[in-house]
matplotlib code that plots the C-alpha trace (Angstrom):
import matplotlib.pyplot as plt

x = [3.1, 0.4, -2.4, -6.1, -6.4, -4.2, -6.5, -4.1, -3.7, -0.1, 0.3, 3.4, 1.9, 0.0, -2.9, -3.0, -6.4, -5.5, -2.8, -2.6, 0.2, 1.5, 3.4, 3.4, 1.1, -1.1, -2.1, -5.2, -6.7, -8.3, -4.8, -4.2, -4.4, -1.0, 1.7, 3.7, 0.6, -0.4, 3.0, 2.9, -0.4, 1.4, 4.6, 6.6, 9.2, 7.9, 10.5, 10.1, 10.1, 7.0, 5.8, 3.3, 0.7, -0.3, -3.5, -4.1, -4.8, -2.4, -3.2, -5.3, -7.4, -5.8, -5.8, -2.3, -1.0, 2.5, 4.5, 7.0, 9.6, 9.0, 6.6, 6.9, 5.9, 2.8, 1.9, 2.1, -0.1, -2.7, -2.7, -3.1, -6.0, -7.7, -7.5, -9.1, -5.8, -4.5, -1.3, 0.5, 1.8, 4.6, 7.1, 10.6, 11.1, 14.0, 11.5, 9.3, 9.6, 7.1, 3.9, 1.1, -1.9, -5.3, -6.4, -6.7, -9.3, -12.6, -12.5, -15.5, -13.4, -11.7, -9.1, -10.6, -9.8, -8.9, -11.0, -13.0, -11.0, -10.2, -7.6, -4.5, -4.0, -1.5, 2.1, 2.8, 6.5, 5.6, 4.3, 1.6, 3.9, 2.7, 0.6, -3.1, -4.7, -5.4, -9.1, -11.1, -13.0, -16.5, -18.8, -21.5, -19.6, -18.3, -14.8, -11.6, -11.3, -15.0, -14.5, -11.5, -13.3, -16.2, -13.9, -12.3, -15.8, -16.6, -13.4, -14.0, -17.6, -17.2, -19.7, -22.5, -21.9, -21.5, -24.8, -26.5, -25.1, -25.9, -24.5, -27.8, -29.3, -26.6, -24.9, -27.8, -31.3, -34.2, -36.9, -37.1, -35.4, -32.2, -29.0, -29.3, -32.3, -30.1, -30.5, -28.1, -27.9, -30.9, -28.5, -27.2, -24.5, -23.3, -23.1, -21.1, -20.6, -20.8, -23.2, -26.7, -26.0, -23.3, -25.5, -25.2, -27.1, -27.3, -24.7, -23.3, -24.5, -21.0, -21.5, -18.2, -16.3, -14.3, -15.9, -17.9, -21.1, -22.7, -20.8, -17.8, -16.2, -15.9, -14.2, -11.7, -11.0, -10.3, -8.1, -6.1, -5.8, -4.5, -1.9, -0.5, 0.7, 3.1, 3.9, 3.7, 2.2, 3.6, 3.8, 0.5, -1.7, -2.2, -2.7, -3.4, -4.9, -5.9, -9.3, -11.0, -10.4, -6.9, -8.1, -6.9, -8.7, -7.4, -7.6, -6.5, -6.7, -6.1, -6.8, -10.5, -11.3, -11.1, -11.5, -12.2, -12.0, -11.6, -9.2, -11.8, -14.8, -16.1, -15.0, -16.6, -15.7, -16.2, -15.5, -15.3, -17.6, -20.3, -21.1, -22.2, -22.4, -20.9, -20.6, -20.1, -17.9, -18.7, -16.0, -16.2, -13.1, -11.0, -11.2, -9.5, -6.3, -6.3, -6.7, -4.0, -1.6, -2.5, -2.0, 1.5, 2.3, 0.7, 2.4, 1.3, 1.3, 4.4]
y = [37.3, 37.0, 34.5, 35.5, 35.6, 38.8, 41.8, 44.7, 45.8, 46.2, 47.8, 45.7, 42.4, 39.9, 38.3, 34.8, 33.5, 30.4, 28.9, 26.6, 24.7, 25.5, 22.4, 20.1, 17.7, 20.2, 23.6, 25.8, 24.6, 28.1, 29.3, 27.0, 23.6, 22.6, 23.6, 25.6, 27.6, 28.1, 29.6, 31.7, 33.2, 34.5, 35.5, 32.7, 30.4, 26.8, 25.3, 21.6, 22.2, 24.5, 27.2, 27.9, 30.6, 32.4, 34.4, 37.2, 40.8, 43.6, 45.9, 48.1, 45.2, 44.9, 41.5, 40.0, 36.7, 36.0, 33.5, 31.5, 28.8, 26.8, 24.3, 21.9, 24.5, 25.4, 21.7, 21.1, 24.1, 22.9, 19.4, 20.7, 22.9, 20.1, 18.1, 20.9, 21.8, 25.3, 26.2, 29.5, 29.8, 32.2, 31.7, 33.2, 36.4, 34.8, 32.3, 35.0, 35.2, 38.0, 39.5, 39.9, 42.1, 40.4, 36.8, 34.3, 32.4, 33.5, 33.6, 33.9, 34.9, 38.0, 38.9, 40.3, 43.9, 45.2, 46.8, 44.6, 42.9, 45.2, 45.5, 47.4, 50.9, 51.1, 51.9, 55.5, 54.6, 51.9, 54.5, 52.2, 49.1, 47.2, 44.0, 44.2, 42.6, 38.9, 38.1, 34.8, 34.1, 35.3, 32.5, 33.9, 33.1, 29.8, 29.4, 27.5, 28.5, 27.5, 24.3, 23.3, 24.3, 22.2, 19.2, 19.8, 19.8, 16.5, 15.0, 16.2, 15.0, 11.9, 9.8, 12.4, 12.6, 8.9, 8.3, 10.1, 7.6, 3.9, 2.0, 0.6, 4.1, 6.3, 3.9, 2.2, 3.1, 0.7, 3.1, 5.5, 8.3, 10.0, 9.7, 13.4, 12.8, 12.2, 15.0, 16.8, 15.7, 16.9, 17.5, 21.0, 20.6, 17.5, 19.3, 22.1, 25.3, 23.7, 25.5, 24.0, 24.0, 21.3, 18.3, 15.4, 17.1, 15.5, 13.0, 10.6, 7.0, 5.6, 2.0, 1.1, 3.5, 4.6, 7.9, 6.2, 7.8, 10.6, 13.5, 14.3, 16.4, 13.4, 11.4, 14.3, 14.5, 10.8, 10.9, 13.8, 12.0, 8.9, 11.1, 12.0, 8.4, 8.7, 12.4, 13.3, 16.8, 19.5, 18.7, 18.9, 18.3, 14.7, 14.5, 11.5, 11.4, 8.8, 7.2, 4.5, 0.8, 1.2, 3.2, 6.6, 9.7, 11.2, 14.9, 15.3, 18.6, 19.7, 22.6, 23.3, 20.2, 18.5, 14.9, 13.4, 9.7, 6.9, 4.2, 1.6, 3.3, 5.7, 9.1, 12.6, 15.1, 18.9, 21.1, 24.8, 24.3, 22.8, 25.3, 23.8, 20.2, 17.1, 14.2, 10.7, 8.2, 4.5, 2.2, -0.3, -2.2, 0.8, 3.2, 1.0, 0.7, 4.4, 5.4, 3.0, 4.5, 8.1, 7.2, 5.9, 9.4, 11.4, 13.4, 12.6, 14.5, 13.7]
z = [11.9, 14.4, 15.1, 14.9, 18.7, 18.9, 19.6, 19.3, 15.7, 14.7, 11.3, 10.6, 11.7, 9.5, 11.3, 9.8, 8.8, 6.8, 4.6, 1.6, -0.1, -3.6, -4.6, -7.7, -5.7, -4.0, -5.2, -5.5, -8.7, -9.2, -10.2, -13.1, -14.8, -13.4, -10.9, -13.5, -14.5, -10.8, -10.0, -13.1, -12.0, -8.9, -10.7, -9.0, -10.3, -10.3, -8.0, -7.3, -3.5, -3.8, -1.5, 1.3, 0.8, 4.1, 3.8, 6.4, 7.1, 8.2, 11.1, 8.8, 7.7, 4.2, 2.6, 1.9, 0.6, 1.9, -0.1, 2.0, 1.3, 4.5, 3.0, 5.9, 8.5, 6.5, 6.0, 9.7, 10.4, 7.9, 9.3, 12.9, 11.9, 10.0, 13.3, 15.2, 17.0, 17.5, 15.7, 15.6, 12.1, 12.2, 9.4, 9.8, 7.9, 6.1, 4.6, 3.1, -0.7, -1.3, -0.1, -2.7, -2.2, -2.0, -1.7, -4.5, -2.6, -1.0, 2.8, 5.0, 8.1, 9.3, 11.9, 15.1, 16.2, 12.7, 10.0, 7.6, 4.8, 1.9, -0.8, 0.3, -1.2, -4.1, -3.0, -4.3, -4.6, -7.1, -9.5, -10.8, -11.3, -8.3, -9.0, -9.1, -5.9, -6.1, -6.1, -6.3, -9.5, -10.2, -9.3, -11.5, -14.6, -16.1, -17.2, -16.5, -12.9, -12.2, -14.1, -11.9, -8.7, -9.7, -10.3, -6.9, -5.3, -6.9, -5.7, -2.2, -2.1, -4.3, -2.3, -2.7, -6.5, -7.0, -5.4, -8.3, -10.8, -10.9, -13.7, -14.9, -14.9, -16.3, -18.7, -20.5, -19.2, -19.9, -18.6, -21.5, -19.7, -20.8, -18.9, -18.1, -15.9, -12.9, -10.4, -8.0, -4.4, -2.3, 0.6, -0.1, 2.6, 0.9, -2.4, -0.7, -2.6, -6.0, -8.2, -8.6, -12.3, -11.8, -12.4, -14.8, -17.6, -21.0, -20.0, -22.6, -22.7, -22.4, -21.3, -23.0, -20.8, -23.8, -24.8, -27.6, -26.3, -28.2, -26.7, -28.8, -26.0, -23.8, -26.5, -27.0, -23.3, -23.0, -26.0, -24.6, -21.2, -23.0, -24.8, -21.3, -21.0, -23.8, -23.4, -19.7, -19.1, -16.8, -13.1, -11.3, -14.3, -12.9, -9.2, -7.0, -3.5, -1.0, -1.4, 0.7, 0.0, -1.2, -4.3, -5.4, -6.4, -9.6, -10.7, -14.3, -16.2, -19.7, -22.1, -21.4, -19.4, -16.0, -15.1, -11.7, -11.2, -8.6, -9.8, -8.7, -10.1, -12.9, -13.9, -14.2, -16.9, -16.9, -19.9, -20.6, -23.6, -21.4, -18.7, -15.4, -16.7, -15.2, -17.6, -16.2, -18.0, -17.4, -16.2, -19.1, -20.4, -21.3, -18.3, -15.6, -17.6, -18.4, -14.8, -13.7, -16.2, -15.2, -11.5, -12.2, -13.7, -10.9, -8.3, -4.8, -1.5, 0.6]

ax = plt.figure().add_subplot(projection="3d")
ax.plot(x, y, z, "-o")
ax.set_aspect("equal")
plt.show()
């Protein structure tokens, strides 16, 4: 494998552009609601140790996703890049599990000195049995992948989304407006790539924090989340990450829904049946205990 600063195209080299982890605690949500589903989307066994996904181009410019077993090496590379440091990610060939055509994520970068990114040509020797190239989901449509990506964006930019919701406004207005009058952040950068449709539209008035508001979908989501406490779901369906002030950010997924919450704050719900909508759930007396129980079940990054 080669770094992106290599300028001589080698047909057998992979010019690394980025990498992501595929572990029970950290995986691209676009691939599935949990770690097992994410591995299944790539045709991989859901080993507890996980994998690293290295995304790059070969000497002809073709997109490839190389799956490696050396999770620690990939984690170090990602941490270095996040800190603005250079790191030459070159996994040992013995660590490579497989190379899959295409990329599961959209990348806005390309390797220098090679043709523009494109899907590799089918292998004639495979006689049509080689896998279809991986591709990111269509952002123009709403579905499970877009719902999970929306939840990821809210978790990433929690402060921007939380600023839209004040408890007196969203959970019991006295000004005659509906809870859905909250608008999306004006700062487009703060909102990131999240669709403009992802605003708190027609949100439930759930001052009790128990899903008793008028939206039946929210009640169903909270009931299914509570069921996880007695019947733990597959690994990765509940994930917990660091948040300021000693709190945790929870990402919880289920069939047709995603929940984002801070253990010291409220929650947001997205559903397949409500395209582009983000529904806030007030803290109330019930939510804190539910979030604490879910956090105890969650897998956490090492």
